[in-house]
C-alpha positions in Angstrom: 72.0 120.7 64.5 74.9 118.3 64.1 78.4 119.6 64.2 80.8 118.9 61.3 83.3 116.3 62.6 85.4 116.0 59.5 85.7 118.3 56.4 87.7 117.5 53.3 88.6 120.5 51.2 90.0 119.6 47.7 92.2 116.8 49.1 94.7 115.3 46.7 97.4 112.6 47.3 100.0 111.5 44.8 102.7 109.2 45.9 106.4 109.7 44.8 107.1 108.4 41.3 103.3 107.7 40.7 101.9 108.7 37.3 98.4 109.6 38.7 96.8 110.8 41.9 95.7 108.1 44.4 93.1 110.5 45.7 92.0 113.5 43.6 89.8 116.5 44.3 87.9 115.2 47.3 85.7 117.7 49.0 83.0 116.6 51.5 81.8 116.9 55.0 81.1 114.2 57.6 78.6 115.2 60.4 79.0 114.2 64.0 77.3 110.8 64.5 77.4 109.8 60.9 78.4 106.2 60.0 80.1 106.7 56.6 81.2 103.7 54.6 83.7 104.1 51.8 83.2 101.7 49.0 85.4 101.1 45.9 87.4 98.7 43.9 91.0 97.8 44.6 93.1 100.9 44.0 90.2 103.3 44.1 91.8 105.4 46.9 89.5 104.5 49.8 92.2 103.3 52.2 94.5 106.2 51.2 91.7 108.6 52.0 91.2 107.0 55.4 95.0 107.1 56.2 95.1 110.8 55.4 92.5 111.4 58.2 94.9 110.1 60.9 98.0 111.4 59.1 99.6 108.1 58.3 99.7 109.7 54.9 100.0 113.5 54.5 97.9 115.0 51.7 99.8 116.4 48.7 97.4 119.4 48.6 94.2 120.4 50.2 93.2 120.3 53.8 91.3 118.1 56.3 89.6 119.8 59.3 88.8 118.0 62.5 86.0 119.8 64.3 87.0 123.0 62.5 90.8 122.6 63.1 93.2 122.0 60.3 94.8 118.6 61.2 98.2 119.7 59.8 98.4 122.3 62.6 97.7 119.7 65.4 100.3 117.8 67.2 100.1 114.3 65.7 100.3 112.3 68.9 97.6 114.3 70.6 95.4 114.3 67.5 95.6 110.5 67.0 94.5 110.0 70.6 91.2 111.6 69.6 90.7 109.0 66.9 90.1 105.2 67.2 91.7 103.1 64.5 90.7 99.5 63.7 92.2 97.5 60.9 91.9 94.0 59.4 95.2 92.9 61.0 93.9 93.4 64.6 97.4 93.8 66.1 96.6 92.8 69.7 99.7 92.5 71.9 100.1 88.7 72.3 102.0 89.0 75.7 99.3 91.2 77.2 96.0 90.2 78.7 92.7 91.4 77.1 92.4 94.0 79.9 95.9 95.3 79.4 95.4 95.5 75.6 92.2 97.6 76.1 94.0 99.8 78.6 96.9 100.7 76.4 95.9 104.3 75.6 94.3 105.1 78.9 97.6 104.1 80.6 99.4 106.5 78.2 97.0 109.2 79.2 97.7 108.3 82.9 94.2 107.5 83.9 93.8 106.2 87.4 93.8 102.4 88.0 90.2 102.6 89.1 89.1 104.5 86.1 90.9 102.1 83.7 89.4 99.0 85.3 85.9 100.5 85.1 86.4 101.4 81.5 87.8 98.0 80.6 84.7 96.3 82.2 82.4 98.8 80.5 83.8 98.1 77.0 84.0 94.4 77.4 80.3 94.4 78.3 79.6 96.7 75.3 81.2 94.3 72.8 79.6 91.2 74.4 82.6 89.7 76.2 81.9 90.0 79.9 84.9 91.0 82.0 84.7 88.2 84.5 85.2 85.7 81.7 87.6 87.5 79.3 89.7 90.3 80.9 92.5 87.9 82.0 92.6 85.9 78.8 95.4 86.3 76.2 94.8 86.9 72.5 95.8 83.4 71.6 92.9 82.1 73.7 90.3 84.0 71.6 88.7 83.3 68.3 89.2 85.6 65.3 85.8 87.3 66.0 86.5 87.7 69.7 89.9 89.3 68.8 88.3 91.7 66.5 85.8 92.7 69.3 88.8 93.4 71.6 90.4 95.4 68.9 87.3 97.5 68.7 87.1 97.9 72.4 90.8 99.0 72.5 90.1 101.6 69.8 87.2 103.0 71.9 89.1 102.9 75.2 89.8 106.7 75.4 86.4 107.6 74.0 87.6 109.0 70.7 85.5 111.4 68.8 86.0 109.7 65.5 86.5 106.0 64.6 88.4 104.9 61.5 87.9 101.3 60.4 89.8 99.8 57.5 88.3 96.5 56.3 88.0 95.3 59.9 85.9 92.3 59.1 87.7 91.3 55.9 89.5 88.3 57.3 86.5 86.9 59.3 84.3 84.0 58.1 80.9 85.0 56.7 78.7 84.1 59.7 81.0 85.8 62.2 81.3 88.8 59.9 77.5 89.2 59.9 77.4 89.0 63.7 80.1 91.6 64.0 78.3 93.9 61.6 75.1 93.6 63.7 77.1 94.2 66.8 78.7 97.3 65.3 75.3 98.6 64.3 74.1 98.1 67.9 77.1 99.9 69.3 76.8 102.8 66.9 73.1 103.2 67.7 73.9 103.3 71.5 77.0 105.6 71.3 76.3 107.7 68.2 80.0 107.6 67.2 81.3 109.2 64.1 82.7 106.3 62.0 84.5 106.1 58.6 84.5 102.5 57.5 86.4 101.2 54.4 85.0 98.1 52.6 85.0 96.6 49.1 81.7 94.7 49.9 78.5 96.4 48.6 76.2 94.6 51.0 78.4 95.6 54.0 78.7 99.2 52.9 74.9 99.7 52.5 74.0 97.7 55.6 76.3 99.6 57.9 76.4 103.2 56.6 73.8 105.9 56.9 76.0 107.6 54.2 78.1 105.9 51.6 81.1 107.2 49.6 81.5 105.5 46.2 85.1 105.9 44.9 86.7 105.1 41.6 90.2 106.1 40.3 90.8 108.3 43.4 87.6 110.4 42.9 84.3 110.4 44.7 81.6 109.2 42.3 78.7 109.7 44.8 78.4 110.6 48.4 74.8 110.0 49.5 72.4 107.8 51.5 72.3 104.1 50.6 68.7 104.6 49.4 69.6 107.4 47.0 72.7 105.5 45.7 70.7 102.3 45.0 67.7 104.0 43.4 69.1 107.3 42.2 72.8 106.6 41.1 74.7 109.7 40.2 76.4 108.3 37.0 76.9 105.2 34.9 79.7 103.8 37.1 77.5 103.9 40.2 74.5 102.6 38.3 76.4 99.6 37.1 78.1 99.0 40.4 74.8 98.6 42.2 72.9 97.0 39.3 73.7 93.4 40.5 71.8 94.0 43.7 68.2 93.0 42.9 65.3 94.7 44.6 64.9 92.1 47.4 68.6 92.3 48.2 68.4 96.1 48.3 65.5 96.0 50.7 67.5 93.7 53.0 70.3 96.2 53.4 68.3 99.5 53.6 66.9 100.7 57.0 63.5 102.2 57.4 65.1 105.6 58.3 66.5 105.8 54.7 63.1 105.7 53.2 61.0 107.6 55.8 58.7 110.3 54.6 57.0 113.1 56.6 53.8 112.1 58.3 50.7 113.1 56.3 48.2 112.3 59.1 47.9 111.7 62.9 48.8 108.1 63.9 46.1 106.2 65.7 45.8 103.0 67.8 45.3 100.8 64.7 48.6 101.8 63.1 51.6 99.5 62.8 54.9 100.9 64.2 58.4 99.9 63.2 61.8 101.1 64.5 63.9 103.3 62.3 66.7 100.7 62.2 64.4 97.9 60.9 65.3 96.8 57.4 62.9 97.4 54.5 62.4 93.7 53.6 60.8 93.3 57.0 58.7 96.4 56.4 57.6 94.9 53.1 56.5 91.7 54.9 54.4 93.8 57.3 52.7 95.5 54.4 51.8 92.1 52.9 50.6 90.8 56.3 48.5 93.8 57.3 47.2 95.2 54.0 47.9 98.7 55.4 48.6 101.7 53.1 51.3 103.1 55.3 53.4 102.1 58.4 54.6 104.5 61.0 58.4 104.8 61.7 59.4 105.5 65.3 62.7 106.6 66.9 64.6 104.9 69.8 62.3 106.7 72.3 59.2 105.3 70.5 58.2 108.7 69.0 56.8 108.8 65.5 59.3 110.4 63.0 57.5 109.7 59.7 56.0 107.0 57.7 56.6 104.6 54.8 53.8 104.3 52.2 52.9 101.1 50.4 52.9 103.0 47.1 56.5 103.9 47.8 57.8 100.3 48.1 55.5 99.1 45.4 56.9 101.6 43.0 60.4 100.3 43.7 59.2 96.7 43.0 57.5 97.8 39.8 60.6 99.7 38.6 62.7 96.5 39.2 60.2 94.4 37.2 60.1 96.9 34.4 63.8 96.4 33.5 66.7 96.3 36.0 70.1 96.5 34.5 72.6 93.7 35.1 76.4 93.5 34.9 79.5 94.7 36.6 80.6 98.3 36.9 82.6 99.4 33.8 85.3 101.9 33.2 86.1 102.8 29.6 84.4 99.6 28.4 86.4 97.5 30.9 84.5 95.4 33.4 85.5 96.0 37.0 85.3 93.4 39.8 84.1 95.1 43.0 85.3 92.0 44.9 88.8 92.1 43.5 91.7 91.6 46.0 92.7 94.7 47.9 96.1 96.3 47.3 97.2 99.0 49.7 
């Protein structure tokens, strides 16, 4: 059973002279190994919530627990070393090499030179930038996407238990952004890190997260799997937020594991198998190609973990055809732009 990595208990944040809370009444738990994306419009409280986790902001009331310990009772410097933090403005030290940038926290922790060098090479390999080619380069010699990879490696250098990521790909071009998203999914699958990832992009939130927090006006509107949010929204705001995503777009950003059902039979040699991280649009194609009534979902070790039935996906297609809503999320009759500029 997974341990609880983070627990929010009735968290509230109101800044001085503000007329309303930036975050209000948030209570939820994040399990170890979860990839939780936080989605909301500008001013919804998502970045404020993230910054309260690493105590850049202190909550006005309520408590946050880190593996069962109240973070207010922990020494800030020691606590932050257990958390990786990646932001849009990467903040690499321009006068330091790639290797020295990654080694920043391990040096503070007084790791041995041999251990630091091994960790730098390990992380460079992990983020797809081999050490022999990149460790002696300077940030100015890297592309924006490469710099963001180094920022991610630096945040992981001391093997933090939790990673906080605040719009890390927001300033990257669309193609590089997609590549970085795919790379992050690969890294998360390999390391099983607990990640909180803030974004204002619906596609990014549902592609990356196995759980998604939808925020509006400082409150959590829904905290659920991408599948349930897309097909079982908790309220009108969430329903209208996701309404612009048609069924094919939805299937492109939902993984097989989000729709898997318990096995109702014993698999045999004629069955088609898919990985749990395969997206549902690919699963749909396999149904069309094979004519099968169900497809077996397997885990990273190749073991069956469940199945997806044709009737299940066909039902989603039919519900879309019968009358999907359109429009932007609304609040008190006012249209809301989910892609509005971010103000922190």
